[in-house]
C-alpha positions as CSV (number, residue, x, y, z in Angstrom):
1,M,0.0,0.0,0.0
2,I,1.3,3.4,-0.9
3,A,0.9,6.3,1.4
4,R,-0.3,9.3,-0.6
5,T,0.2,12.6,1.0
6,P,-1.5,15.8,-0.3
7,P,0.8,18.3,-1.9
8,E,2.3,20.9,0.5
9,F,1.9,23.7,-1.9
10,I,-1.2,25.8,-2.8
11,D,-0.2,27.3,-6.2
12,S,0.6,25.1,-9.1
13,E,4.1,26.6,-9.7
14,G,5.1,25.9,-6.2
15,A,3.6,22.4,-6.4
16,C,5.5,21.7,-9.6
17,E,8.7,22.7,-7.9
18,G,8.0,20.6,-4.9
19,H,7.3,17.6,-7.1
20,E,10.5,18.2,-9.0
21,R,12.5,18.4,-5.7
22,E,10.9,15.1,-4.5
23,I,11.8,13.4,-7.7
24,K,15.4,14.5,-7.4
25,R,15.5,13.3,-3.8
26,I,14.0,9.9,-4.9
27,D,16.5,9.6,-7.8
28,A,19.4,10.2,-5.4
29,A,18.1,7.6,-3.0
30,G,17.7,5.2,-5.8
31,R,21.3,5.6,-6.9
32,I,22.4,4.6,-3.4
33,G,20.5,1.4,-3.8
34,G,19.0,-0.9,-1.3
35,T,16.6,-3.8,-0.9
36,S,14.1,-4.6,-3.5
37,R,11.4,-3.4,-1.2
38,K,13.0,0.0,-0.8
39,M,13.6,0.3,-4.6
40,E,9.9,-0.6,-5.3
41,R,8.8,2.0,-2.8
42,L,11.0,4.6,-4.5
43,R,9.6,3.7,-7.9
44,E,6.0,4.1,-6.6
45,Q,6.8,7.4,-5.0
46,R,8.4,8.7,-8.2
47,R,5.5,7.5,-10.2
48,Y,3.1,9.3,-7.9
49,H,5.0,12.6,-8.2
50,K,5.3,12.3,-12.0
51,E,1.5,11.7,-12.3
52,E,0.8,14.6,-10.1
53,M,3.0,16.8,-12.2
54,W,1.1,15.7,-15.3
55,R,-2.3,16.3,-13.7
56,Q,-1.3,19.8,-12.6
57,G,0.1,20.7,-16.1
58,C,3.7,21.2,-15.0
59,G,6.1,21.9,-17.9
60,R,3.4,22.7,-20.4
């Protein structure tokens, strides 16, 4: 089960930046490596942030 937290930001630009920061943090954690469970959790978190960015129209 994936814990989904609401975005911390009100405006879409701030939300987009927040999602980008989270993706960078997740990518850095993924480069460190770890158990398969940890890597799967990181993939799910990254997918969540990418989907939220798409929904909010980030980068369009």
